[in-house]
C-alpha positions in Angstrom: -11.7 126.9 -46.6 -13.9 129.3 -44.6 -16.0 129.0 -41.7 -18.8 129.5 -44.3 -17.0 127.6 -47.1 -16.7 123.8 -47.4 -15.1 122.2 -50.3 -15.2 118.3 -50.3 -13.3 116.2 -52.3 -11.9 112.5 -52.9 -12.0 109.4 -55.2 -12.8 105.8 -55.1 -10.7 103.2 -57.2 -12.6 100.3 -57.5 -12.8 97.0 -60.4 -14.2 93.8 -60.6 -12.6 90.5 -62.2 -15.0 88.2 -64.1 -16.0 84.9 -62.4 -14.3 81.9 -63.0 -16.2 78.8 -63.3 -13.7 75.5 -62.2 -15.0 73.4 -64.7 -14.5 76.3 -67.0 -18.1 75.8 -68.7 -18.1 79.7 -69.4 -18.1 80.0 -73.1 -16.9 82.6 -76.5 -18.7 83.7 -79.2 -15.7 82.9 -81.7 -15.2 83.0 -85.8 -15.0 79.1 -86.7 -12.1 80.4 -89.3 -9.5 81.3 -86.9 -11.3 81.0 -83.3 -10.7 84.5 -82.4 -13.3 85.9 -80.0 -16.1 88.3 -82.1 -16.8 91.6 -81.3 -20.1 92.4 -81.5 -19.5 95.9 -82.6 -16.9 95.0 -85.3 -18.6 92.3 -86.8 -22.0 94.5 -87.0 -19.9 97.6 -88.6 -18.5 94.7 -91.0 -21.9 93.3 -91.7 -23.6 96.9 -92.4 -20.7 98.2 -94.6 -20.6 95.4 -96.4 -24.8 95.8 -96.8 -24.0 99.2 -98.1 -21.6 97.8 -101.1 -24.3 94.7 -101.7 -22.2 92.2 -100.4 -22.8 89.7 -97.6 -20.7 89.5 -94.3 -21.7 86.1 -92.8 -19.1 84.3 -91.3 -19.3 80.8 -89.7 -19.2 81.3 -85.9 -18.3 78.4 -83.1 -18.1 78.0 -79.4 -14.9 77.6 -77.4 -14.5 77.4 -73.7 -12.5 79.9 -71.6 -9.3 78.0 -71.0 -9.2 77.0 -74.4 -9.1 80.9 -75.4 -6.6 82.1 -72.9 -8.9 84.6 -71.8 -11.4 85.4 -69.2 -15.1 86.0 -70.8 -14.3 89.9 -70.9 -11.7 91.8 -70.1 -10.8 93.7 -66.9 -11.3 97.6 -66.6 -8.4 98.9 -64.4 -9.0 102.2 -65.0 -12.2 103.3 -63.2 -11.2 106.5 -60.8 -14.6 107.6 -59.7 -13.4 111.5 -58.4 -16.0 113.7 -55.6 -16.0 116.9 -55.9 -18.7 119.4 -53.7 -19.0 122.4 -52.5 -21.0 124.2 -49.8 -21.3 127.8 -49.2 -23.4 129.8 -46.2 -23.6 133.6 -47.4 -24.0 136.7 -44.9 -25.8 139.6 -45.6 -27.6 142.0 -43.4 -28.6 144.8 -45.3 -30.0 145.8 -48.9 -31.3 143.1 -51.6 -28.7 140.3 -50.9 -30.2 140.5 -47.4 -33.6 140.0 -48.3 -32.8 137.4 -50.1 -30.0 135.5 -48.6 -30.4 136.5 -45.1 -27.6 136.6 -42.4 -26.5 132.9 -42.5 -29.9 131.7 -43.5 -29.2 130.0 -46.7 -26.7 127.5 -48.1 -25.8 127.0 -51.3 -24.3 123.4 -52.7 -23.2 121.8 -55.5 -21.4 119.0 -56.8 -20.4 116.0 -59.3 -19.8 112.5 -58.9 -18.5 109.9 -61.5 -20.6 106.6 -60.4 -19.7 103.3 -61.9 -21.9 100.2 -61.6 -21.5 97.0 -60.3 -21.9 93.7 -62.9 -24.4 90.6 -61.5 -23.6 87.2 -62.4 -26.5 87.2 -65.0 -24.1 88.5 -67.5 -20.6 87.5 -65.9 -22.1 84.3 -65.0 -25.2 82.9 -66.4 -25.3 84.1 -69.7 -21.3 82.6 -70.6 -22.7 79.3 -69.2 -26.0 79.3 -71.3 -23.6 79.4 -74.7 -24.0 76.9 -77.2 -22.7 73.0 -75.9 -21.4 73.3 -72.6 -24.5 73.8 -70.9 -25.9 70.7 -72.6 -27.6 68.0 -70.2 -26.2 64.5 -71.2 -29.2 62.0 -71.5 -28.8 57.9 -71.2 -31.1 55.1 -71.0 -30.6 52.0 -69.3 -28.7 48.9 -70.5 -30.2 46.2 -71.9 -29.8 42.3 -73.0 -29.4 40.9 -76.4 -33.4 40.4 -76.0 -34.2 43.9 -75.1 -34.4 43.3 -71.6 -33.3 44.8 -68.5 -29.9 44.0 -68.5 -28.6 41.9 -65.1 -25.1 42.3 -63.9 -23.2 39.3 -64.0 -25.9 37.1 -65.8 -25.7 39.1 -69.3 -22.3 40.3 -68.8 -19.8 43.0 -68.0 -21.4 46.2 -67.4 -21.7 48.3 -70.1 -20.0 51.3 -70.1 -22.7 54.2 -71.3 -20.9 56.0 -74.8 -20.3 59.8 -74.0 -22.2 62.2 -76.0 -20.6 65.2 -74.9 -19.2 67.3 -77.6 -15.8 68.5 -78.2 -14.7 71.9 -78.7 -15.1 73.8 -81.1 -19.1 73.5 -80.8 -20.3 74.8 -84.9 -23.8 74.6 -84.7 -25.5 73.0 -87.9 -27.1 74.6 -90.6 -30.1 75.5 -90.8 -30.6 76.3 -87.3 -29.1 73.6 -85.3 -30.0 76.4 -82.4 -32.6 78.2 -82.2 -31.3 80.8 -79.5 -27.3 80.9 -78.3 -26.0 83.4 -76.0 -22.7 85.4 -75.4 -21.2 87.9 -74.1 -19.0 91.0 -75.5 -15.6 90.6 -74.8 -15.1 93.9 -74.5 -18.0 94.2 -72.0 -17.6 97.6 -70.1 -19.0 98.7 -67.0 -21.4 101.3 -66.9 -20.8 104.6 -65.3 -22.8 107.7 -64.3 -22.0 111.3 -64.5 -24.2 112.9 -61.7 -24.2 116.6 -61.0 -26.4 118.5 -58.5 -27.1 122.1 -57.7 -29.2 123.3 -54.4 -30.0 126.6 -52.7 -31.7 126.0 -49.4 -33.3 129.0 -47.5 -34.5 129.3 -44.1 -38.2 130.7 -43.8 -40.1 132.2 -40.8 -42.3 129.6 -39.2 -39.3 127.2 -38.3 -40.0 126.3 -42.3 -37.2 125.5 -45.0 -37.1 125.4 -48.2 -35.2 123.9 -50.8 -34.7 124.0 -54.6 -32.6 122.4 -56.9 -31.2 120.7 -60.2 -30.3 116.7 -60.3 -29.0 115.2 -63.5 -27.9 112.1 -64.5 -25.9 111.0 -67.4 -25.3 107.4 -67.5 -23.2 105.2 -70.6 -22.2 102.2 -71.1 -24.9 100.6 -69.9 -26.1 96.9 -70.9 -27.8 96.4 -73.7 -28.8 93.1 -75.6 -27.7 92.6 -79.3 -28.8 90.4 -82.6 -26.1 89.6 -84.6 -28.7 88.2 -87.1 -30.3 91.7 -86.6 -31.7 92.1 -90.2 -29.2 94.6 -92.6 -31.9 96.3 -93.7 -29.4 99.0 -96.0 -28.8 95.9 -98.2 -28.3 97.4 -101.6 -29.0 95.8 -104.5 -26.1 96.7 -107.0 -27.8 95.7 -110.7 -30.3 98.6 -109.6 -29.2 100.3 -106.7 -32.0 99.6 -104.6 -32.0 99.0 -100.8 -34.2 96.4 -98.9 -35.4 99.1 -96.5 -37.0 101.0 -99.7 -38.0 97.3 -101.5 -39.6 96.3 -98.8 -41.3 99.8 -97.7 -43.2 99.8 -101.3 -44.2 96.5 -100.7 -45.3 96.8 -97.2 -47.4 100.4 -98.0 -49.6 98.4 -101.1 -50.4 95.6 -99.4 -51.1 98.0 -96.0 -53.5 99.8 -98.6 -55.5 96.6 -99.6 -53.5 96.1 -102.9 -53.6 92.0 -104.2 -50.6 90.5 -103.9 -50.5 89.6 -107.3 -50.7 93.1 -108.4 -48.4 94.9 -106.2 -45.5 96.6 -108.3 -42.7 94.6 -108.6 -39.2 95.9 -107.0 -35.6 95.5 -108.7 -34.3 94.5 -104.8 -36.4 91.2 -104.8 -36.1 90.4 -108.3 -32.0 90.7 -108.6 -31.4 89.0 -105.5 -33.7 86.0 -106.1 -33.8 85.5 -110.0 -34.6 81.9 -109.7 -38.4 83.1 -109.8 -38.0 84.9 -113.1 -39.4 88.1 -112.4 -42.2 87.1 -110.0 -40.2 87.2 -106.5 -41.9 90.2 -105.4 -45.4 88.8 -105.9 -44.4 85.6 -104.8 -42.9 87.1 -101.5 -46.2 89.6 -101.2 -48.5 86.3 -101.7 -46.5 84.1 -99.3 -45.7 86.6 -96.6 -48.3 89.2 -96.7 -48.7 89.8 -92.8 -44.9 89.8 -92.1 -45.2 92.6 -94.8 -47.7 93.9 -93.1 -46.7 94.1 -89.6 -43.2 94.4 -90.3 -41.7 91.0 -89.1 -38.5 91.2 -91.0 -36.8 88.6 -89.1 -39.4 86.3 -90.1 -39.6 87.4 -93.7 -35.7 87.4 -93.9 -34.1 84.9 -92.0 -36.7 82.5 -91.7 -38.5 82.9 -95.2 -36.0 84.1 -97.8 -32.8 82.7 -96.6 -34.4 79.3 -96.6 -35.5 79.4 -100.3 -32.4 77.1 -101.6 -34.4 74.1 -99.1 -37.6 75.5 -101.3 -35.4 74.7 -104.2 -35.3 78.6 -105.1 -31.4 78.9 -105.1 -29.7 82.2 -104.0 -26.9 83.1 -106.2 -25.4 85.1 -103.1 -26.0 82.7 -100.4 -27.7 83.4 -97.2 -27.5 86.9 -96.0 -27.8 85.5 -92.7 -26.1 83.1 -90.1 -28.1 80.0 -90.2 -26.6 78.2 -87.4 -28.6 79.9 -84.8 -32.2 81.9 -85.6 -30.7 84.7 -82.8 -27.3 85.2 -82.1 -28.0 87.3 -78.7 -24.9 89.0 -77.2 -24.9 91.1 -74.0 -22.8 94.5 -74.7 -22.3 97.8 -72.6 -23.4 99.7 -75.4 -26.4 101.9 -74.1 -27.2 105.7 -72.5 -29.4 107.5 -70.6 -30.2 111.0 -69.2 -31.9 111.9 -66.3 -32.9 115.7 -65.6 -34.7 117.3 -62.6 -35.9 120.1 -61.3 -37.2 120.2 -57.5 -38.6 122.0 -54.6 -38.6 121.2 -51.1 -40.7 122.5 -48.0 -40.0 121.5 -44.9 -41.8 122.2 -41.8 -39.6 121.7 -38.8 -41.7 120.4 -35.4 -43.3 123.5 -33.9 -46.5 123.4 -31.8 -46.7 119.8 -32.7 -47.3 119.8 -36.0 -44.3 119.0 -38.7 -44.5 118.0 -42.6 -42.9 118.1 -45.9 -43.8 118.4 -49.4 -41.9 118.0 -52.2 -42.2 118.6 -56.1 -40.3 117.2 -58.7 -40.4 118.2 -62.4 -38.3 115.5 -64.6 -37.3 113.6 -67.6 -35.5 110.4 -68.7 -34.4 109.3 -71.4 -33.2 106.1 -72.4 -32.9 103.5 -75.0 -34.9 100.1 -74.2 -34.2 100.5 -70.5 -34.1 97.7 -68.3 -32.0 96.1 -64.8 -29.5 94.3 -65.5 -31.5 90.5 -65.9 -33.5 92.1 -69.0 -33.4 90.1 -72.1 -34.7 92.5 -74.2 -32.8 93.3 -77.6 -32.6 97.1 -79.0 -35.1 97.5 -82.1 -31.8 98.0 -84.7 -28.4 96.2 -83.6 -26.8 98.5 -85.7 -28.4 101.9 -84.5 -28.5 101.2 -80.7 -30.8 104.8 -80.5 -33.9 104.1 -82.7 -35.8 103.6 -79.7 -34.2 106.8 -77.9 -37.3 108.2 -76.3 -38.7 108.7 -72.7 -37.8 106.1 -70.2 -41.0 103.5 -69.6 -40.6 104.4 -66.2 -40.4 108.5 -66.8 -43.4 110.1 -64.6 -43.2 114.3 -65.4 -44.5 115.8 -62.6 -44.2 114.0 -59.1 -45.9 115.1 -55.9 -45.6 113.9 -52.4 -46.5 115.5 -48.8 -46.5 113.8 -45.5 -47.1 115.1 -42.2 -47.8 114.5 -38.6 -50.0 116.8 -36.2 -50.3 116.4 -32.2 -53.8 117.4 -31.4 -53.8 120.6 -29.1 -55.6 118.5 -26.5 -54.6 117.4 -22.9 -51.3 117.4 -20.6 -48.9 119.7 -21.9 -50.8 120.5 -24.9 -52.4 124.2 -25.9 -56.2 123.3 -24.7 -57.3 121.1 -21.5 -53.9 120.7 -20.4 -54.4 119.8 -16.7 -53.2 116.5 -15.5 -56.4 114.4 -14.7 -58.9 112.0 -15.9 -59.6 113.7 -18.6 -56.1 113.9 -20.1 -56.2 110.1 -20.8 -59.5 110.6 -22.5 -58.7 113.7 -24.8 -55.2 113.9 -24.3 -52.5 112.3 -26.6 -53.7 112.4 -30.4 -52.2 112.5 -33.1 -53.1 112.2 -36.7 -50.8 111.4 -39.9 -50.7 111.3 -43.7 -48.7 110.9 -46.4 -50.4 111.9 -50.0 -48.6 110.9 -53.3 -49.5 112.2 -56.9 -48.1 111.6 -60.4 -48.7 112.2 -63.7 -48.6 109.4 -65.8 -45.8 107.1 -67.5 -45.2 106.3 -71.5 -47.3 104.1 -73.4 -46.0 102.6 -76.9 -48.4 101.9 -79.6 -46.5 98.8 -80.6 -46.7 97.8 -84.1 -44.6 94.8 -83.9 -41.3 93.4 -82.4 -39.5 92.7 -85.7 -39.6 96.3 -87.2 -36.2 97.6 -87.6 -35.1 94.0 -88.0 -34.6 92.9 -84.3 -34.8 89.1 -83.4 -38.0 87.3 -83.7 -37.4 85.9 -79.8 -36.2 89.1 -77.6 -37.4 91.9 -79.8 -38.7 95.0 -78.3 -41.9 96.0 -79.1 -41.7 98.9 -81.8 -43.8 101.8 -81.4 -45.5 103.1 -84.6 -46.0 106.6 -85.7 -47.9 109.2 -84.2 -49.5 111.5 -87.9 -51.1 114.1 -86.2 -49.8 116.1 -82.8 -51.8 114.0 -79.7 -53.2 115.2 -76.7 -55.1 112.0 -75.9 -55.5 109.5 -73.0 -54.7 110.1 -69.0 -58.0 110.0 -68.7 -60.7 107.0 -67.6 -63.8 106.8 -69.8 -66.4 105.3 -69.3 -69.4 103.9 -71.7 -67.2 103.4 -74.3 -68.3 100.9 -76.8 -65.6 101.6 -79.9 -66.4 101.4 -83.4 -65.1 100.2 -86.8 -63.6 97.1 -85.0 -61.6 99.6 -82.2 -62.0 99.3 -78.9 -65.0 96.9 -79.1 -63.9 94.6 -77.0 -64.9 97.1 -74.1 -68.7 97.0 -75.1 -70.8 96.4 -72.4 -73.5 95.0 -74.5 -70.9 92.2 -74.9 -70.0 92.0 -71.5 -66.9 94.5 -72.0 -66.0 96.9 -69.3 -67.1 100.1 -71.2 -63.6 101.5 -69.6 -61.1 102.9 -72.3 -58.1 105.4 -71.7 -59.3 107.2 -74.8 -62.7 108.9 -75.4 -62.5 108.2 -78.9 -60.1 104.9 -79.7 -61.0 104.5 -83.3 -59.7 108.3 -83.7 -56.6 107.4 -81.7 -55.7 104.2 -83.5 -55.9 105.7 -86.6 -53.9 108.8 -85.7 -51.0 106.5 -86.1 -49.2 104.6 -88.8 -46.4 101.7 -89.3 -42.9 102.2 -89.4 -41.3 102.9 -92.5 -37.7 101.4 -92.4 -36.2 103.0 -94.8 -37.0 106.9 -93.9 -38.0 106.8 -90.4 -34.9 107.5 -88.0 -36.7 107.0 -84.7 -39.8 104.5 -83.4 -42.9 105.6 -81.7 -41.7 104.6 -78.4 -43.5 107.0 -75.5 -45.5 109.3 -77.3 -48.9 108.6 -75.0 -49.2 108.9 -71.3 -50.9 106.4 -68.7 -53.2 107.2 -65.8 -52.1 109.8 -63.1 -51.7 108.3 -59.8 -52.7 109.9 -56.6 -53.1 108.4 -52.9 -53.7 109.6 -49.7 -52.5 107.1 -46.3 -54.0 108.7 -42.9 -53.4 107.5 -39.3 -54.7 108.2 -36.4 -54.0 106.9 -33.1 -53.6 107.9 -29.1 -50.6 107.5 -26.7 -51.5 106.9 -22.8 -49.1 106.8 -20.3 -49.8 105.4 -17.0 -47.3 106.7 -14.9 -44.0 107.1 -15.4 -42.7 103.8 -17.2 -46.1 102.6 -19.0 -47.5 103.6 -22.0 -50.0 102.4 -24.5 -50.7 102.9 -27.9 -53.6 102.5 -29.8 -53.3 103.1 -34.1 -55.7 103.1 -37.0 -53.4 103.0 -40.4 -56.3 103.8 -43.9 -54.1 102.8 -47.0 -55.7 104.1 -49.6 -58.3 106.0 -47.2 -60.5 107.4 -50.1 -60.5 103.9 -52.1 -59.5 105.4 -55.3 -59.3 102.7 -58.2 -56.1 103.3 -59.7 -56.4 101.2 -63.3 -53.8 99.3 -64.6 -52.3 101.0 -68.1 -53.8 99.3 -71.4 -51.5 97.2 -73.8 -51.3 99.2 -77.1 -51.3 97.5 -80.3 -52.1 97.7 -83.9 -52.5 94.0 -84.0 -55.4 94.3 -81.1 -57.7 96.5 -82.7 -60.5 95.6 -80.7 -58.9 95.8 -77.5 -57.2 99.2 -78.1 -57.2 100.9 -74.9 -59.9 99.0 -73.4 -59.2 99.1 -69.5 -59.6 95.1 -67.6 -57.9 95.3 -64.6 -56.8 97.7 -61.8 -53.3 97.7 -59.7 -52.7 94.8 -57.6 -53.4 95.8 -53.8 -54.4 99.4 -54.6 -58.1 99.0 -53.1 -58.2 100.4 -49.5 -57.2 98.5 -46.5 -57.6 99.6 -43.0 -55.2 98.4 -40.3 -55.8 98.4 -36.7 -52.9 98.2 -34.0 -51.9 98.4 -30.3 -48.6 98.9 -28.5 -47.2 98.7 -25.2 -44.4 100.3 -23.9 -42.7 99.1 -20.4 
């Protein structure tokens, strides 16, 4: 637009088609009644709305091959246009305040935006649809035998028998109860993840051949891949008679059991009594006696799907029938309901090579938030399929502060250097030396004090670890504490007297443990994911080398590289769980390959 102003713009267009298996072994989850593909978002909406009314939404499901459905595994998105915009301006001011701030063509201001689409890997598009019920089976044939039970002899005992084909036919309808433990499916409306990417930077040339840059980076991702469980417990199921919701009844019983109240003394809850009338007013205490651990730890799937729903098999009828699907314990579906955000400010100082020295120093202050984040291959399900944001918190990889620096310095001795520059035998000894280093430091990643894996009704197989709720403002962890023995059964596995490490993330593990409570599913809108931080990290790698020339065409270089030169021990963050009091905060291992390593090398060039 001007010699000092550049505007760049463009667009990219892309789409991808679902891979097809030549034998059509990919399957779709469908309603048994009409063989229409199941839209998981709509399925969960109907289930939640029915639960609020005190009604059960529990249709039978089936699996059909894509050819029979007359469609692909998921719809093709043909609207993925990716615009790109950027602007670069190099102002020029020679006088006044602006001259001191920007200089004369010594500053560049840049900004940009891009809409970026992700690409789908074959886990979602091939592997998951081929793990559907019925079409990934293995057929087993036993060897034929004759009438006497001996190995069959072709031509002696008769014609070769034809093996019986035990392959299932479409549609495949899993049997009840739990004909399938786990079934996989893909959302037929699976979208392409996309990312709004922003940046704004100011770069300024400084005296001494240095350049400083300050900038902002933003990333807002939507339609990220997430996994749901259609058998997620409908915790807001309302009892029509009393108006009480399951979540309120559960919290009331759980609170009493956690406080030490005996199972035969807990207060009866209308939801349990009205939904299980066959127990004659003793339903609450019956459940408390038989499912105490699941109440205490919040294992809703164990309580509801594999106990309440199977009571009819134990001779206890449920007048409304099972609340969840009993054809499969876990109805796993890959969807694109996820979201994340990343915001960062960075400062970079760069020294151009001058007098044998060049270096970079970079600092980033950032914050990354997501639901249950992971790579495309991950199988962890949301804690609540009805509320994807219940775990929205700092990402597992979020490091708020990051600093890295590197340098190379050619020592000023020998020919063509500042000192002892003569080209003689002394140059072969003192000339050509250099040192270099890489320094990295970062704050700790988020840590979660896990209560359990079914707390908001997630699946029993792939449920995410739900964080307990802090009761006080915490400033704990982030450092190594030695000689910690633990107390009151908390952190005691680290006691040196019993061959423990004596190392703990917390100076007083019992105090930190007791500052958390279990989730109240009726009132807590968020879990306690990522409320603590693990160990900060820092490391210095150092290198020293010497280059020696022999004539114009021969050169020999020796190097010594020292990784983690100070041999700093980097400990692995401990696993924190309310169900492992003895090991709470105890440090038991270090990061793999984090010890000091020394590498010597030689290089001959001709």
